[in-house]
C-alpha positions as CSV (number, residue, x, y, z in Angstrom):
1,M,93.8,74.1,164.1
2,T,94.9,70.7,163.0
3,K,97.8,69.8,160.8
4,K,97.1,67.5,157.8
5,K,98.9,64.2,157.6
6,S,101.6,64.4,155.0
7,L,101.9,60.6,154.1
8,G,105.7,60.8,154.0
9,R,106.0,63.7,151.7
10,P,106.3,67.4,152.6
11,S,103.5,69.7,151.7
12,L,104.2,72.7,149.6
13,G,102.4,75.1,151.9
14,A,102.1,74.8,155.7
15,V,98.7,74.2,157.1
16,R,99.4,76.9,159.7
17,N,101.0,80.0,158.7
18,T,103.3,80.2,161.7
19,P,107.0,80.3,161.8
20,T,107.1,77.0,163.6
21,A,105.1,75.3,160.9
22,Y,107.4,76.7,158.3
23,F,110.4,75.5,160.2
24,D,108.9,72.0,160.6
25,E,108.3,71.8,156.9
26,L,111.8,73.1,156.1
27,C,113.2,70.4,158.4
28,Q,111.2,67.7,156.6
29,I,112.4,68.9,153.2
30,S,116.0,69.1,154.3
31,S,115.8,65.6,155.7
32,L,114.7,64.3,152.4
33,L,117.4,66.1,150.6
34,S,120.1,65.0,153.0
35,C,119.3,61.3,152.9
36,G,121.7,59.5,150.6
37,L,120.0,58.5,147.4
38,E,123.3,58.1,145.5
39,Q,123.2,54.3,145.7
40,E,119.7,54.2,144.3
41,W,120.7,56.6,141.6
42,I,123.7,54.5,140.7
43,E,121.5,51.4,140.5
44,F,118.9,53.3,138.4
45,I,121.7,54.4,135.9
46,S,123.1,50.8,135.8
47,N,119.6,49.4,135.2
48,Q,119.0,52.0,132.4
49,A,122.4,51.0,130.8
50,D,121.4,47.3,131.0
51,L,118.0,48.1,129.6
52,Q,119.5,50.0,126.7
53,Q,121.9,47.2,125.9
54,R,119.0,44.7,126.0
55,C,116.9,47.0,123.7
56,Q,119.8,47.2,121.2
57,A,120.3,43.5,121.3
58,A,116.5,43.0,120.8
59,E,116.6,45.5,117.9
60,G,119.5,43.6,116.3
61,E,117.6,40.3,116.7
62,V,114.5,41.9,115.1
63,T,116.6,43.1,112.2
64,R,118.2,39.6,111.8
65,L,114.8,37.9,111.9
66,R,113.3,40.4,109.4
67,L,116.2,39.6,107.0
68,Q,115.6,35.9,107.6
69,V,111.9,36.2,106.9
70,N,112.6,38.2,103.7
71,Q,115.0,35.4,102.7
72,Y,112.4,32.7,103.4
73,R,109.8,34.7,101.4
74,S,112.0,35.0,98.4
75,D,112.9,31.3,98.6
76,K,109.3,30.4,98.9
77,E,108.4,32.6,95.9
78,A,111.3,31.0,93.9
79,S,110.0,27.5,94.8
80,E,106.5,28.4,93.9
81,L,107.7,29.7,90.5
82,R,109.6,26.5,89.9
83,V,106.6,24.4,90.9
84,K,104.4,26.4,88.5
85,H,106.9,25.9,85.7
86,I,107.2,22.2,86.4
87,R,103.4,21.9,86.5
88,K,103.2,23.7,83.1
89,Q,105.8,21.3,81.7
90,L,103.9,18.3,83.0
91,A,100.7,19.5,81.5
92,E,102.4,20.0,78.1
93,E,104.0,16.6,78.4
94,K,100.7,15.0,79.2
95,S,99.1,16.7,76.3
96,Q,101.9,15.5,73.9
97,R,101.6,12.0,75.2
98,Q,97.9,11.9,74.7
99,S,98.3,13.2,71.2
100,L,100.9,10.6,70.4
101,S,98.8,7.9,72.0
102,K,95.9,8.9,69.7
103,Q,98.2,8.9,66.7
104,N,99.5,5.5,67.7
105,E,96.0,4.1,68.0
106,K,95.2,5.4,64.5
107,L,98.3,3.9,63.0
108,I,97.6,0.5,64.7
109,Q,94.1,0.6,63.3
110,Q,95.4,1.4,59.8
111,I,97.9,-1.4,60.0
112,R,95.1,-3.8,61.1
113,V,93.0,-2.7,58.1
114,I,96.0,-3.1,55.8
115,K,96.6,-6.6,57.1
116,E,93.0,-7.6,56.6
117,I,93.1,-6.3,53.1
118,L,96.3,-8.0,52.3
119,E,95.0,-11.3,53.7
120,D,91.8,-11.1,51.8
121,R,92.9,-11.8,48.2
122,D,89.5,-11.2,46.7
123,R,89.5,-7.6,47.9
124,M,93.0,-7.1,46.7
125,S,92.1,-8.1,43.2
126,M,89.2,-5.7,43.1
127,M,91.3,-2.7,44.2
128,T,92.8,-0.5,41.6
129,D,96.5,0.2,41.5
130,E,95.9,3.7,42.9
131,E,94.1,2.3,46.0
132,K,96.9,-0.2,46.5
133,T,99.6,2.5,46.5
134,T,97.6,4.6,49.0
135,L,97.6,1.6,51.4
């Protein structure tokens, strides 16, 4: 009978059921247990502690960035609201100016008509007193 190759790890059951095979397997397992893994374990623990610190730092950074994003969003919303308000004011101002411009044009036209009437004496004499007062 042939023994399987273990590829560096002990098998749980011996290929041959002989006391020698069991002894060989027991020697392999004890050699694994007796080799010093303390240094690797200490490095592993140290790496885990470093990883935990980096994770906490990253979580703190994420929290800080979320707060900053929320602040920027609220600033943006406030700015958009101000812009909306200013646009509304500009539209109202434009409407008022257009209205005043139309009124001004009407008044200028009325003044021109009054001047023409006043300069034309014949027309003035034909007008009644009531028409004169309305002018």
